[in-house]
N, C-alpha and C positions, 0 to 999 in steps of 0.2 A: 504493499500499499504505500509505504514511503517514496518507494522508487518511483512509482507512477506520479505521485504528487511532485515530486522533484522534477520528472520529467515534463510535466505539464507547465510548471511555474517557470522553469529554467530554460527550456528549450521547445516550447509550444506544443508538447506531446510528439515530438518527432525526435525518434534516435538518429536518423541521419544528420541531424543538426547537432545532437549531443556529439557524435564521433567526429565530425567537421570541425567543432569548437575545440576538440582535443588533438587534432591535428592527424587524424586517419581518414583514409580515403583510399581511392585507387593505387596511389604511389606508397602508401603505409598502411597495409591491411592490419585491422586490430586482432584478427584471428593470428596473424604471424606474431603479432607481439605478446598474445598468450602463451602461444607454443614457446617462443623464445625465452620468456620468464619463467617456464616450468610449471605455469599453473595448468595448462592445457597440453595434450600429447596429439601427435598424428596417427592414425591408423596404420599406414605404410604398405598395407598388404597388397601386392600386387600392383601398385602405382595408386592405391587409392588415397586421396587426399582429404579424406574425413578427419576433422579436429574437433576436442572436445574435453571436457573434464574427464577425470578417471572414470567414473559411473557411466557418464555418457558414450565413451569409448568403449566399454564393456557392453554397453546396451547395443551398440552400433554392431560391435562384433559379433554378439551372439544372434542378431538378427540376421546379419549377411554373410555368416560362416568365416569372417577375417579373424585369423587368430595366428 
């Protein structure tokens, strides 16, 4: 709830505006930053580029058979 309120109050309810304000965009993808920081990981199975939190990655791998 607080995240939605902040997004509405500061960024007009727009995630792209939030990302742009913090310097993210086509030349600096936020997903890459999350992976580089160690907060997220990439699947990497057979060239799969899926990225997410450890739990999200486990769910992805379970659904797709990427292990």
